[in-house]
C-alpha positions as CSV (number, residue, x, y, z in Angstrom):
1,M,12.3,-35.8,-48.2
2,F,10.0,-32.8,-48.4
3,K,7.6,-34.4,-45.9
4,S,10.6,-35.1,-43.6
5,M,11.7,-31.5,-43.8
6,L,8.1,-30.3,-43.0
7,T,8.0,-32.7,-40.0
8,R,11.3,-31.4,-38.7
9,R,10.1,-27.8,-39.2
10,N,6.9,-28.5,-37.4
11,V,8.8,-30.0,-34.5
12,M,11.1,-27.0,-34.3
13,L,8.1,-24.5,-34.5
14,G,6.3,-26.5,-31.8
15,A,9.4,-26.4,-29.5
16,A,9.8,-22.7,-30.1
17,A,6.1,-22.1,-29.2
18,L,6.6,-24.2,-26.0
19,V,9.6,-22.2,-25.0
20,T,7.7,-18.9,-25.6
21,A,4.7,-20.1,-23.6
22,V,6.9,-21.2,-20.7
23,T,8.8,-17.9,-20.8
24,L,5.6,-15.9,-20.7
25,A,4.2,-18.0,-17.8
26,Q,7.2,-17.4,-15.7
27,P,7.5,-14.4,-13.3
28,A,9.7,-11.4,-14.5
29,A,13.4,-11.9,-14.1
30,A,15.0,-10.4,-10.9
31,I,16.4,-6.9,-11.2
32,T,19.3,-5.5,-9.3
33,P,20.3,-2.0,-8.3
34,D,23.1,-2.1,-10.9
35,E,20.7,-3.0,-13.7
36,I,18.4,-0.1,-12.6
37,K,21.3,2.3,-12.8
38,A,22.3,0.9,-16.2
39,K,18.9,1.5,-17.7
40,G,18.9,5.0,-16.2
41,K,15.6,5.1,-14.3
42,L,13.6,3.5,-11.4
43,I,10.1,2.4,-12.4
44,V,7.8,2.7,-9.3
45,G,4.3,1.4,-9.0
46,I,2.2,3.8,-6.8
47,Q,-1.4,4.7,-6.2
48,G,-2.8,7.5,-8.2
49,D,-5.8,8.6,-6.2
50,N,-5.2,7.9,-2.5
51,P,-4.0,11.1,-0.7
52,P,-1.9,11.5,1.3
53,W,-0.2,8.3,0.2
54,G,-0.1,8.7,-3.6
55,F,-2.2,10.9,-5.9
56,V,-1.9,12.8,-9.1
57,T,-2.2,16.6,-8.8
58,S,-4.4,18.8,-11.1
59,G,-1.1,19.6,-13.0
60,G,-0.5,15.9,-13.7
61,K,2.3,15.5,-11.1
62,Q,2.5,12.3,-9.0
63,D,2.6,13.5,-5.4
64,G,2.2,12.2,-1.8
65,L,4.2,10.4,0.9
66,D,4.9,7.4,-1.2
67,A,6.0,9.6,-4.1
68,D,8.4,11.5,-1.9
69,I,9.9,8.3,-0.4
70,A,10.3,6.7,-3.9
71,T,12.0,9.9,-5.2
72,L,14.5,9.7,-2.3
73,F,15.2,6.1,-3.2
74,G,15.8,7.1,-6.8
75,K,18.3,9.7,-5.6
76,E,20.0,7.0,-3.5
77,L,20.4,5.0,-6.7
78,G,21.4,8.0,-8.7
79,V,18.5,7.8,-11.2
80,P,15.2,9.6,-11.8
81,V,11.9,7.9,-11.0
82,E,9.2,7.0,-13.5
83,F,5.8,6.6,-11.7
84,V,3.2,4.1,-12.9
85,P,-0.2,4.8,-11.1
86,L,-2.0,1.6,-10.2
87,E,-5.4,0.5,-9.0
88,V,-5.4,-1.4,-5.7
89,N,-6.0,-4.8,-7.3
90,N,-3.3,-4.2,-10.0
91,R,-0.4,-3.5,-7.7
92,I,1.0,-7.0,-7.1
93,P,0.3,-8.2,-10.7
94,A,2.1,-5.1,-12.1
95,L,5.1,-6.0,-10.0
96,T,5.2,-9.7,-10.7
97,A,4.8,-9.1,-14.4
98,G,7.8,-6.8,-14.5
99,R,5.9,-3.6,-15.4
100,V,7.5,-1.9,-12.4
101,D,10.7,-2.4,-10.5
102,V,9.3,-1.7,-7.0
103,L,6.0,-0.8,-5.3
104,F,5.7,2.2,-3.0
105,A,1.9,1.9,-3.1
106,T,0.4,1.9,0.4
107,M,1.2,-1.7,0.7
108,A,0.1,-2.8,4.2
109,M,2.3,-5.6,5.4
110,L,0.1,-8.7,5.7
111,P,1.1,-12.4,5.9
112,D,-0.9,-13.4,2.8
113,R,0.7,-10.7,0.7
114,A,4.2,-11.7,1.9
115,K,3.6,-15.0,0.1
116,A,3.4,-13.1,-3.2
117,V,5.9,-10.3,-2.8
118,Q,9.0,-9.4,-0.8
119,F,8.4,-6.7,1.7
120,S,11.1,-4.3,2.9
121,K,11.4,-3.0,6.4
122,P,8.4,-0.9,7.3
123,Y,8.7,2.9,6.6
124,V,5.2,4.1,7.6
125,A,2.4,3.2,10.0
126,N,-1.3,3.4,9.9
127,A,-4.2,2.4,12.2
128,I,-7.8,1.4,11.7
129,V,-9.9,3.4,14.1
130,L,-13.5,4.3,15.1
131,I,-14.3,8.1,14.8
132,G,-17.2,9.4,16.9
133,P,-18.5,12.6,18.5
134,K,-16.4,14.0,21.4
135,S,-19.6,14.0,23.5
136,A,-20.2,10.3,22.9
137,E,-19.3,7.7,25.6
138,I,-17.4,5.1,23.5
139,K,-14.6,3.4,25.5
140,T,-15.0,-0.3,24.5
141,N,-16.1,-2.3,21.5
142,A,-19.4,-3.0,23.3
143,D,-20.3,0.6,23.2
144,M,-20.5,0.5,19.4
145,A,-23.9,-1.2,19.7
146,K,-25.5,2.1,20.8
147,F,-24.5,3.9,17.6
148,T,-24.9,3.5,13.8
149,V,-21.5,2.9,12.2
150,G,-20.5,3.9,8.7
151,V,-17.7,2.1,6.8
152,A,-16.2,2.0,3.3
153,K,-17.5,-1.3,1.9
154,G,-14.9,-4.1,1.7
155,A,-12.1,-1.9,3.1
156,A,-9.9,-2.8,6.1
157,Q,-12.1,-0.7,8.3
158,D,-15.2,-2.7,7.2
159,T,-13.4,-5.9,8.2
160,Q,-12.3,-4.5,11.6
161,V,-15.7,-2.9,12.5
162,T,-17.5,-6.1,11.5
163,K,-15.1,-8.2,13.6
164,N,-15.1,-6.0,16.7
165,A,-18.7,-4.6,16.9
166,P,-21.4,-6.4,18.9
167,A,-23.7,-8.5,16.7
168,N,-26.6,-6.1,17.1
169,T,-24.7,-3.1,15.9
170,T,-26.1,-1.2,12.8
171,I,-23.3,-1.0,10.2
172,R,-23.9,0.9,7.0
173,R,-21.6,0.3,4.1
174,Y,-20.7,2.9,1.5
175,D,-18.9,2.9,-1.8
176,G,-15.5,4.3,-0.9
177,D,-13.8,6.5,1.7
178,A,-15.3,9.8,0.5
179,A,-18.9,8.5,0.7
180,S,-18.4,7.1,4.2
181,V,-16.9,10.4,5.5
182,Q,-19.8,12.3,3.9
183,A,-22.2,10.0,5.7
184,L,-20.7,11.0,9.0
185,V,-20.5,14.7,8.5
186,S,-24.0,14.8,7.1
187,G,-25.5,12.9,10.0
188,Q,-26.5,9.7,8.2
189,V,-24.4,7.7,10.7
190,D,-23.2,8.4,14.3
191,T,-19.7,7.0,14.0
192,L,-17.3,6.1,11.3
193,G,-14.8,3.3,10.8
194,G,-11.7,4.7,9.1
195,N,-8.0,5.2,9.5
196,I,-5.9,7.8,11.3
197,F,-6.0,10.1,8.3
198,Y,-9.8,10.4,8.1
199,M,-9.9,12.9,10.9
200,D,-8.3,15.6,8.8
201,R,-11.2,15.4,6.3
202,V,-13.8,15.2,9.1
203,E,-12.2,18.1,11.0
204,K,-12.3,20.3,7.8
205,A,-16.0,19.6,7.4
206,R,-17.2,19.8,11.0
207,P,-14.4,21.3,13.1
208,G,-14.1,20.4,16.8
209,E,-16.9,17.9,16.9
210,F,-15.2,14.5,16.4
211,E,-12.3,12.5,17.6
212,N,-10.7,9.0,17.3
213,K,-12.5,6.8,19.9
214,L,-11.1,3.2,19.4
215,E,-8.2,1.7,17.7
216,F,-8.8,-1.8,16.2
217,Q,-5.6,-2.6,14.2
218,K,-2.1,-1.2,13.7
219,L,-0.8,-1.6,10.2
220,Y,2.7,-1.0,8.7
221,N,3.5,-0.3,5.0
222,G,6.6,-1.5,3.3
223,A,8.1,-1.3,-0.2
224,C,7.6,-4.4,-2.3
225,T,9.9,-6.2,-4.7
226,R,9.6,-9.6,-6.3
227,L,10.3,-12.8,-4.3
228,G,14.0,-13.8,-4.3
229,E,15.3,-10.3,-5.3
230,K,18.0,-10.2,-2.6
231,E,20.1,-7.2,-3.9
232,I,17.3,-4.7,-4.4
233,N,15.6,-5.8,-1.1
234,A,18.9,-5.2,0.7
235,A,19.3,-1.8,-0.9
236,L,15.8,-0.8,0.1
237,N,16.4,-1.9,3.7
238,T,19.7,0.0,3.9
239,F,17.9,3.1,2.4
240,I,15.0,2.9,4.9
241,D,17.5,2.6,7.8
242,K,19.3,5.7,6.4
243,I,16.2,7.9,6.1
244,K,15.0,6.9,9.6
245,A,18.4,8.0,11.0
246,N,19.1,11.1,9.0
247,G,15.7,12.8,9.5
248,E,14.5,12.5,5.9
249,L,11.7,10.2,6.9
250,K,10.7,12.7,9.6
251,A,10.6,15.5,7.1
252,V,8.2,13.5,4.8
253,Y,6.1,12.6,7.9
254,D,5.9,16.2,8.9
255,K,4.8,17.2,5.4
256,W,2.1,14.6,4.8
257,M,1.1,12.9,8.0
258,K,1.3,15.6,10.6
259,V,2.1,13.0,13.3
260,P,5.3,11.9,14.9
261,V,7.3,9.1,13.2
262,P,6.4,5.9,15.1
263,T,8.7,3.3,16.5
264,F,8.7,0.5,14.0
265,P,8.8,-3.2,14.9
266,E,11.9,-5.2,14.4
267,S,9.8,-8.1,13.0
268,L,6.3,-9.0,12.1
269,D,4.8,-12.5,12.3
270,G,4.8,-14.2,8.9
271,I,6.4,-11.3,7.1
272,P,10.1,-11.5,6.5
273,F,11.9,-8.2,5.8
274,A,14.8,-9.8,4.0
275,A,14.8,-11.9,0.9
276,N,15.9,-15.5,1.2
């Protein structure tokens, strides 16, 4: 009898362990706007060191365009925002594991990412460009062969310069944005693959000398939730439509981007804006 009881106990413990393992392996349960309101805060994944998108000030405050947009969404829901700064590679895992409710984290809307997360409608645009001297004749991709090009290794600009430059172009790869910008302003390279916000840094270092020469790729950023979360995705899309219409998005753009709010696409191939 004692042996029988042990057997039954072992079976029960094994079953419990199996349930626990399955539970841990599953994605985080969907969250709704009502559940966020009930817990009293919105937990937002954001970048902590990527101005003007998301960064932490010297005083320890999360700031930037994404922080301002997320704060507006929190106000829309009637709750304060708790920010969780994330490294680039940790953004999607933090969301799918349930550490955060939503990502406002410089999330470029790409088809491969759309297989892992649910994008909202786009709320900001970026572009991958080539920056060069105003005096340089650079009108086509072929012209890049005449110049040494610097890029941040492994970034979108590295991909686009490598894809678009002639095979004989000298491309020098640096560890990060700051190093590649420094290579340009110090004369280590003639031109620089970057995004539309690099020019502000370049202009501060060497005013009046450089300009955007070529545009390789237009990118759009959206907020991200977990796949299948229909209610919070719908709330985000309603919110984004609202701030586009009432001028709040323009105010954030004026503050951080210093460029006009673009016309956003109604759809992007392979990237649904609404949860199924």
